C-alpha positions in Angstrom: 0.2 0.2 -0.1 0.9 3.5 -1.0 0.5 6.7 0.9 -0.5 10.1 0.0 -1.5 13.2 1.7 -4.2 15.7 0.6 -3.0 19.2 0.6 -4.8 21.4 3.6 -6.0 24.0 1.1 -8.5 25.6 3.5 -5.9 26.0 6.7 -2.5 25.7 5.2 -2.1 29.5 4.9 -0.5 32.3 2.4 3.0 32.0 3.3 4.9 30.9 0.3 7.6 29.4 2.4 5.1 27.3 5.0 3.5 26.0 1.6 7.1 24.9 0.6 7.9 24.0 4.0 4.7 21.8 3.9 5.7 19.9 0.8 8.6 19.5 1.2 8.0 17.6 4.2 5.3 15.5 3.1 8.0 14.6 0.6 10.5 13.9 3.1 8.6 11.4 5.1 7.8 9.2 1.9 4.5 10.1 1.2 4.5 9.3 -2.7 1.5 12.1 -3.9 0.2 15.3 -2.8 -3.6 15.9 -3.7 -4.9 19.2 -4.2 -9.0 19.9 -4.3 -10.4 22.5 -6.3 -13.1 25.6 -6.3 -12.2 28.7 -8.0 -15.4 30.1 -6.7 -16.5 30.5 -3.7 -20.3 30.2 -3.0 -22.3 31.0 -0.3 -25.3 28.7 -0.5 -28.2 30.0 1.1 -31.2 29.9 -0.2 -30.4 27.9 -3.7 -32.3 25.9 -6.2 -31.4 23.3 -6.5 -29.7 23.5 -2.9 -25.9 23.5 -2.9 -24.9 20.6 -0.4 -21.4 21.2 -0.2 -18.9 21.7 3.1 -17.1 24.9 1.5 -18.8 28.3 1.4 -17.2 31.8 0.5 -15.2 31.5 3.6 -13.2 28.6 2.9 -10.0 29.5 0.8 -8.6 27.4 -2.0 -5.1 27.7 -3.3 -5.2 27.2 -7.5 -4.0 23.9 -7.8 -2.6 24.4 -11.0 -0.5 27.4 -10.3 0.2 25.8 -6.5 1.8 22.7 -8.3 3.7 24.7 -10.4 5.2 26.4 -7.4 6.0 23.2 -5.9 7.6 21.6 -8.9 10.3 23.9 -8.2 10.4 22.7 -4.4 10.1 19.3 -4.8 11.8 16.3 -6.8 10.0 12.9 -6.3 6.3 13.3 -4.6 3.2 13.4 -7.5 1.3 16.1 -7.5 -2.0 15.1 -8.3 -5.4 17.2 -8.6 -8.2 15.4 -6.4 -10.7 16.3 -8.5 -10.4 19.4 -11.1 -13.9 20.7 -12.3 -12.7 20.0 -16.1 -16.9 21.3 -17.6 -16.1 25.0 -15.7 -12.6 25.1 -17.6 -11.7 25.9 -21.3 -10.4 22.7 -22.3 -7.4 23.7 -24.8 -6.3 25.9 -21.7 -6.4 23.2 -19.6 -4.7 20.7 -21.7 -1.6 24.0 -21.9 -1.6 24.4 -18.3 -1.5 20.8 -17.3 1.5 19.7 -20.1 3.3 22.8 -18.8 3.0 21.5 -14.9 3.9 18.4 -16.2 6.9 19.3 -18.2 8.6 21.3 -15.6 7.8 18.2 -12.2 9.6 16.1 -15.1 6.5 14.1 -14.9 5.2 14.2 -11.9 1.3 15.5 -12.3 -1.6 13.2 -12.0 -4.9 15.3 -13.5 -7.8 13.7 -11.0 -11.0 15.3 -12.5 -14.7 15.1 -12.4 -18.1 16.9 -13.5 -18.5 18.9 -10.0 -21.5 19.5 -8.5 -21.8 23.2 -7.7 -24.1 24.8 -10.3 -23.4 28.7 -9.6 -19.9 28.0 -9.4 -20.0 26.7 -13.5 -22.4 28.8 -14.3 -20.8 31.6 -13.0 -17.9 30.7 -15.1 -19.9 30.6 -18.0 -20.3 27.3 -18.8 -24.1 25.6 -18.4 -24.6 22.9 -15.5 -26.9 20.9 -17.4 -25.2 19.1 -20.3 -21.8 18.7 -17.7 -21.1 15.0 -18.1 -21.5 14.9 -22.1 -19.0 18.0 -22.3 -16.6 16.3 -19.5 -16.4 13.5 -21.9 -15.5 15.5 -25.0 -13.0 17.3 -22.9 -10.9 14.3 -22.3 -10.5 13.2 -25.8 -9.7 17.0 -26.8 -7.0 16.6 -23.6 -5.5 13.4 -25.0 -5.2 15.0 -28.7 -3.7 17.7 -27.8 -0.8 16.7 -25.6 -0.5 13.8 -28.4 -0.9 16.0 -31.6 1.3 18.6 -33.0 -2.2 19.7 -34.6 -5.7 18.9 -34.0 -8.9 18.8 -36.2 -12.2 18.4 -33.8 -15.7 19.3 -34.2 -17.9 18.5 -31.6 -21.1 19.9 -30.1 -18.6 21.4 -27.5 -15.3 22.0 -29.1 -14.2 23.3 -33.1 -10.4 23.2 -33.0 -9.1 23.2 -36.8 -5.6 23.0 -37.6 -4.7 24.2 -34.3 -2.3 22.7 -31.2 -0.1 23.7 -27.8 3.4 23.4 -27.5 5.4 22.4 -26.4 3.3 19.2 -25.5 4.1 17.0 -22.5 6.1 14.5 -24.0 3.2 11.8 -23.0 -0.2 11.2 -22.2 -0.3 12.5 -18.5 -2.4 10.5 -16.5 -6.1 11.1 -16.3 -8.3 9.9 -13.1 -11.8 10.5 -12.3 -13.4 11.1 -8.9 -17.1 9.9 -8.0 -18.7 6.9 -7.0 -22.2 7.1 -9.2 -22.3 4.8 -12.0 -21.6 6.7 -14.6 -18.6 7.6 -12.9 -17.5 4.1 -12.4 -18.2 3.5 -16.0 -16.2 6.2 -17.6 -13.4 5.2 -15.6 -13.7 1.6 -16.5 -13.9 2.6 -20.3 -10.9 5.0 -20.7 -9.3 6.7 -17.4 -6.0 5.6 -15.5 -7.4 6.0 -12.2 -10.4 6.3 -9.5 -10.4 8.5 -6.9 -12.8 8.0 -3.8 -13.4 11.1 -1.5 -13.8 9.0 1.7 -13.8 5.7 3.2 -16.8 5.0 4.0 -19.1 2.5 3.1 -20.9 3.0 -0.2 -17.3 3.8 -1.9 -15.8 0.5 -0.9 -18.5 -1.2 -2.9 -18.3 1.7 -5.1 -15.1 0.8 -5.8 -15.4 -3.1 -6.0 -18.2 -2.2 -8.8 -15.1 -0.3 -10.4 -13.3 -3.7 -10.3 -15.8 -5.2 -12.2 -16.8 -3.0 -14.8 -13.0 -3.0 -15.5 -13.0 -6.6 -15.7 -15.3 -6.4 -18.3 -14.0 -3.8 -20.5 -10.9 -6.2 -20.3 -9.0 -3.4 -18.3 -5.6 -4.3 -17.0 -6.3 -4.2 -13.5 -2.3 -3.9 -12.3 -2.1 -0.8 -14.2 -5.5 1.2 -13.0 -4.9 3.0 -9.9 -7.4 4.0 -6.9 -7.1 6.2 -4.2 -9.3 6.4 -1.1 -9.1 9.8 1.5 -9.2 8.6 5.1 -9.4 11.2 8.3 -7.1 12.2 10.6 -9.3 12.4 13.2 -10.7 9.1 12.6 -7.9 7.5 14.6 -5.6 4.6 14.0 -7.5 2.1 15.0 -10.1 3.2 11.7 -6.6 3.8 9.6 -5.4 0.0 9.8 -9.2 -0.9 9.2 -9.7 1.0 6.1 -6.1 0.2 5.1 -6.9 -3.6 5.6 -9.6 -3.4 3.7 -8.7 -1.4 0.8 -5.9 -3.5 -0.2 -8.4 -6.2 -0.3 -10.9 -4.2 -2.7 -8.0 -3.5 -5.0 -6.8 -0.2 -4.1 -3.3 1.0 -5.1 -3.7 4.4 -2.6 -4.4 5.9 0.4 -4.2 9.6 1.3 -4.6 10.8 4.6 -6.7 14.0 5.2 -5.1 16.5 7.7 -7.6 19.1 7.5 -10.1 20.0 10.5 -7.7 18.0 13.1 -7.6 21.5 15.2 -10.1 22.7 18.0 -11.5 25.3 15.7 -11.4 24.5 11.7 -12.8 27.4 10.6 -10.1 29.5 11.4 -7.9 29.4 7.8 -5.0 30.7 9.2 -3.3 28.4 11.4 -0.5 27.7 9.3 1.3 23.7 8.3 2.7 23.4 11.5 -0.1 20.7 12.6 -0.5 19.4 9.0 3.2 18.0 9.1 2.6 16.9 12.9 -0.1 14.9 11.4 1.4 13.2 8.8 4.0 12.0 11.0 2.1 10.2 12.8 0.0 8.8 10.6 3.6 7.1 8.4 4.6 5.7 12.3 1.7 4.5 12.5 0.9 2.6 9.4 4.6 1.5 9.4 3.6 -1.1 12.1 
């Protein structure tokens, strides 16, 4: 079992040297992946139709993950840098292809692009995108990303894109791994067909069941399960007994990676300027426990 860490974006603060020190500590502790969450806009959830049920509001700060990874690429050498997940349908596809290619190049191939369709309709419409067709747009975007990374010139004409003999330069030199998120059947089916891996947000029973279902779909699609990755997040606040129990279940389910989420471990998780020290200490404890 390999271990990753979730970047504590709402609590790490804005000091660039503290952010650098946190990432270097994560790498030095032996974690193989650092995963950053994504929200472009913070949204007031009150009186929304349909309702917004996510945990974040306009008060929660988010570092933009691809800009963050461009910075961290210069301060780390081995650790994978993963988005978990980038909300692709609210972004221009060619721009994502360009930004991701740049991060992949400057990190010497350490970028993993985790992506999802998103559930915040206010954020997506505020960014100029329609919400109801995001899944169909997402599927088309995956094809466009891979085409732009592979070919010097791309011709693509669909309901969501028109690219006529155009491309990005520099290209990343290889396909950037695409991991998808979500536990709905549609998300699992997409991963089994065209994904390189899958991210499950929390260690709850429904996600273990979804992972088992994904295994079935991979077999149906004649995918090589030994090269398909699965990551599941576990909360630091759950404690050592839960970490070991989740880790054992996850390995049996076929999980290849388990990432520790240290956010909200403080007495006042709403205090967003707590800095990285408590998170580094939490990651040290987690790694000691899981080494036994």
